[in-house]
N, C-alpha and C positions, 0 to 999 in steps of 0.2 A: 504494500500500500504506500504510494508516494503522495506527498502533499507539499504545499507551498503557499506563499502569500506575497503581497506587495509586488505586483507586476505593473510597471509603468508602461502604458501603451505607446509612449513617444520614443522609447528606448529599444535598442536591439535586445533580443532575448535568446542568446545562445544556449541558455540553460536547458531548453527543450530537447536538444540532442542528447544530453546526458540522462534526462528523464526517460526518453524513449529507449536508451540503451538498458536501463534497469528493467524494462519490460513489466511494468506494474500491472496488477490485476484491477487496480482502482487508482484514480488520482483525485485528491481533495483540494479544492481552493478554499483557503481559510479567511479570505477577506483582503480588502484593498486590491481587488482583482483588476480594477482600473483606478486611475487617479482622476475621478470625475470632478469633484469639488465644484459643483454648480447646481443652482436651483432650477436650471433650464433642462427639462427632459431631453430636448434635442441635442444638447451638448453631451449628456451621458450616453445617449444612443450612438452618437458619432464616435465616442471614445471606445465603446464596446466594439464597434465596427473596426476600429484600428487594431484592437486586441485580436479580434477574430481573423484578421488578415495575416497574422504571424504564421509563417509556414510550419514551424515546429508545433505550434499549438493546433493547427489544422490537422496535422498528422496524428497527434495525440487523441484528438476528438474522434478521429476515424477508427482508431484501434483499441481505445481504452475507455471504459466507463468513467465519467467525470461528474462529480457532485460538488456543491459549493454552498458556502454561507458568505456573509459580507462583514466588512468592518466600516470605518467611518468614511473613507474616501470614495468608496462605491455606494455607500449609503447616500452620499451627496455633499457632505460638509465635514470638514476636519473636526474631530472630537465631538461630533453631534450625538444627541440621544433622542429622548421622547419628544423633545420640543421641536424637532425638525419638521417643517410643514409639508415637504415634498416627498415624504418617505413612501407614500402609496405608489406614486408614479415610478420612483426609484425601484421599488420592489418588482413591479411588472416588467420593467426594462431588463433587470437582472435575470429574472426567471425566464423571460423570453430568450435571452442569450444562451442560457444553459438548458434550453429545450424542456422546461418543466411543463408537464401536461396541463392543459387549460382547466381541467377539473380538479387539479391538485389542491389540497387544503392549504398548501403554502401560499396560494394566491389570494385566499379570502379570509384567513384567520385574522381576527381583529387585533391580535397582539404579537404579530411577527411571523417570520418565515423559518422558524426552527423546525427541525425534522429529524428523522432517524431512518436507518436502513439496516437490514439483516442479510448477511451474505453467508454462503457456505452450506454445509450439510449437517445433520445432527452429529453432535460431539465435536464438530469443527465449525462452529458458528461464530461469526464476528458481527457484533453490533457497532455501527457508527452513529453517534449522536452529534448533530450539528446544532449548536446553540445560536440564538439571536441576541447579541449583546448591545443592540442599538435601539430597537423599536420602543422598549419600555424603560430604558436606562434613565435614572434621575440625573439632575444637573450635577456637573462637576463643580467643585469649589476651588476658586483661584486664590493663590497666595497674593496678598495685597502689599506686603512689605517689600519695597524695592531692594533693600539690602539683603534680605533673606533670599530673594530671587537670584541676586548676583552670586551669593554663596552657593546656592543650589546649582547654578550653572557651572561653577568651578568643580563641583562634585559629580558632574554629568547627570544631574537630576533635574526634574522638570518643575513646572509652575503650579501644580495642583496640590491641594490638601485632601486628606481623607474626609469623606462626607460622613459625619457622625450623627446625622439626623435619625430619629427613631424609625422613620419609614423609608430611609434611603435604600434604594434597591437597583439591581441591574436587570433582572429577568422579568419581573412582574409575576403576580400570583398564579396566573393561568399557566405560565411556562414552568414555574416551580412545581406545580401539581403534575404537569405532563412529564417533567424530568423524573420525578419520583416514580411514576408508573413505568417509565422506560427502564429504570434500574431494576425493576422486578421481572423484566422479560428474560427468559432463559437465553444465555449466551455463554460461550466459552472464553471469549476475549471481548472487551469493550474498548473502543477508541472514542474519546470525547473531544470534539473540536470546539475550541474556544478562540475567538479571533484575537483576544488580548491575553496577556500572560496571567496565569492563576497563582503559581507558587512563589514568584518573585515577591519579596517584601516591598514595602512602600518605597517608591523612587521619585514620586512627583509627576511622572508620566502616567499615561492611561494604563491601568491594570485593575485586576480585582481588588488589590490592596486599597484602592481609593474608596471602596465600599466594603469595609471590614466585616460588617454583619452579613452581607451576602456571601463573602468569601468563606466565613465560618459555617454558614448554612450549607454551602456546597460540600465542605469537608464533612459535616455531620451526616449528610445524605450518603456519602460514600461509606462512612463508618458504619452506617446502619444496614446498607444493602450489598456491599461488595463481597462477592464470593468467588471472584475470578480476576485474572490480570486486567488491569485498566491502565491505559496510557492516555494521558492528556496531550493534545497537540495544539500549538498556538502559533501566532505570527506577530505582525504589527510593528515590531521594534527595529527592524532593519539590521538585525544580527541574529546569529544562531547560537543556541546553547541548550544544555541539558540541565534540568533542575530536579532535585530529589529531596523529599522529606521522609525520614525513616521512622521517627518516633510518633507513630500514628495510633489512633484509638483502636483500630481493628487489626494491627500488625501487618497489614499490606502496605508496602511503600507507596507514597505518592510520587509519581514520575511524570515529568512534563518535558516534551521535546519541542523546542521553538525553532521554526524555520522561517527566516525572513532575511532578505527578500529574494524573490526570483530575479529582480533587477536592482533593488534598492540596497544601499549600504550606508550605515551610520557608524562612524568610527568612534564617537564619544560614548562608549559602552557604559551603561549604568551599573552600579554595584548590585550584587545579588548573592546573599550569603548561602543560598541553596544551590548555587551553580556547582556542577561537577566538572572539573577540568576547565578548559578555556572556552571563551566565547569568540565567534568568528564573524567579523563584519565584511563579508564578501558574498556575492551572489550564490545562492544555494537552494537546495530542496531537501525535504526530509524523506526518509524511507524506513518503513517498519516491515520487518520480515518475521513471520510467525513459524516457529518450529513445533509441529504437533507431536513429535516423537516422545516427549516426556508426558508424565501424568498430568502435570499442569503446564500448559503451553509456554514455551520460551520465546521471549521477544527480543529481537535484535533491532536496536534503534540507531539510525545513521543520519548524518548530515553529509551531503555530497555537493561539491562546488561545481562550477560550470566547466571545469577541466576534467571532471571525473574523480577528483581526489576526495577520499573519505576524511572529512574534518573531525567528525565525531563517530565513534563506533562503540556502543555499549550493549552488552548482552545482559538480559535480565532473566534469571531463573528463580523460581519461587519454591 
């Protein structure tokens, strides 16, 4: 299963040749699939057309199932959430591009385009859960003190504060209830797609840490229902890294592989105390290989650059 995020339609995309060489059974777009950044649906449509004209992506779409969720730039506005007025038109344009059936619930849900898929055969089933972290997300809280903002910049950290309001949320209650039901579905491996990082501690950039009660609620759901290997995959930050938390309530490790971006690179990498090894700010995609030979499936988590080099290679056996 290959995945990636942050593909700028104006830039060359040599990464697709390496994705195709990996011959994935599935490719997952995790958001910022274009850099739309416009309230004008015609602008978003034209940028998707630019993306769709990339020869490597055209070949991938011909030979590999492709599924997708979104982040802010393809939602339509940088760092936007529930307040964004054009989200309905953005939703239909994105789903049209990825050939979502016209009768799909993703097109009409009043609370976002989250979805799930079940692949494989009995005893070798993989569930992929794709969250919508934009449609219902409450407002970000900006840091007002200019001196603290400058200090944050020197630490490669961003301008936001944690939203500690009692009702501050990312998913919305309907999506939370749906997610709980998804975690009850029989599967041998689960992959949860989050467009922004989950495990990284607070950095001041967009992440689940800006909504600490939502982040803890997610952890509590996993602690209650996890009976199988779960890998969290994310994008957004324009670098790649592996994060792990091992002192969990249910003894399963929390593991997150971040792949970003397919074209975008951000050299000012933020601190992350849960990072395992190095982070890499160069064009990349993620790859998960599942080995079914053990009683509990073994996961191989990789980050591959656009020259085919494996920047991260971590095997997880349980």
